[in-house]
C-alpha positions in Angstrom: 9.1 28.1 2.1 5.8 27.1 3.6 4.9 23.9 5.6 3.8 21.9 2.6 7.0 22.8 0.6 9.2 21.9 3.6 7.4 18.5 4.0 7.7 17.9 0.3 11.5 18.6 0.3 12.0 16.3 3.3 9.9 13.5 1.6 11.8 13.9 -1.7 15.2 13.7 0.2 14.0 10.5 1.8 12.9 9.1 -1.6 16.3 10.1 -3.0 18.0 8.1 -0.2 15.8 5.1 -1.0 16.6 5.4 -4.8 20.3 5.5 -4.0 19.9 2.5 -1.7 18.1 0.6 -4.5 21.0 1.4 -6.9 23.5 0.1 -4.4 21.4 -3.0 -3.8 21.4 -3.8 -7.5 25.2 -3.1 -7.8 25.7 -5.5 -4.8 23.6 -8.2 -6.4 21.0 -8.2 -3.7 17.8 -10.2 -4.0 15.5 -8.8 -6.7 12.4 -8.7 -4.5 14.2 -6.7 -1.9 15.3 -4.2 -4.6 11.7 -4.0 -5.9 10.4 -3.3 -2.4 12.9 -0.5 -2.1 11.7 1.0 -5.4 8.0 0.7 -4.4 8.8 2.5 -1.2 10.5 5.3 -3.2 7.5 5.5 -5.5 5.2 5.9 -2.6 7.3 8.8 -1.2 7.3 10.5 -4.7 3.5 10.3 -4.8 3.3 11.7 -1.3 5.6 14.6 -2.2 3.6 15.4 -5.3 0.4 15.5 -3.3 2.0 17.9 -0.8 3.0 20.2 -3.7 -0.5 20.0 -5.2 -2.0 20.8 -1.8 0.2 23.8 -1.6 -0.8 24.8 -5.1 -4.5 24.4 -4.4 -4.3 26.3 -1.1 -2.4 29.2 -2.5 -2.3 29.6 -6.2 -5.7 28.2 -7.1 -7.4 30.0 -4.2 -5.8 33.3 -5.3 -6.8 32.6 -9.0 -10.5 32.2 -8.0 -10.4 35.3 -5.9 -9.2 37.1 -9.1 -11.6 35.5 -11.5 -8.9 33.3 -13.1 -10.0 30.0 -11.6 -10.8 28.2 -14.9 -7.2 28.2 -16.0 -6.1 26.7 -12.7 -8.8 24.0 -13.0 -7.4 23.1 -16.4 -3.9 22.8 -14.9 -5.2 20.5 -12.1 -7.1 18.4 -14.6 -3.9 18.1 -16.7 -1.9 17.0 -13.7 -4.5 14.5 -12.6 -4.7 13.0 -16.1 -0.9 12.6 -16.0 -1.1 10.9 -12.6 -3.7 8.5 -13.7 -2.2 7.8 -17.1 -5.3 9.0 -19.0 
């Protein structure tokens, strides 16, 4: 596992903890705005983990694909991911 992957796993584990905390907060009847803030924090961590994984993909898989004249398929993958991230 490389540095980006290790950081992504740590970030995802932190997000998991925040999601579990949000669930507990709802079950305990905590203030809705506090729950929402917890969910927003988890979303931010999920986005960060995704960027770490995409960075790893770009630095390794995409780079290798271009070195072997298969770059266009990797560009298509990245465009597909970006369109999912932006909802377009």
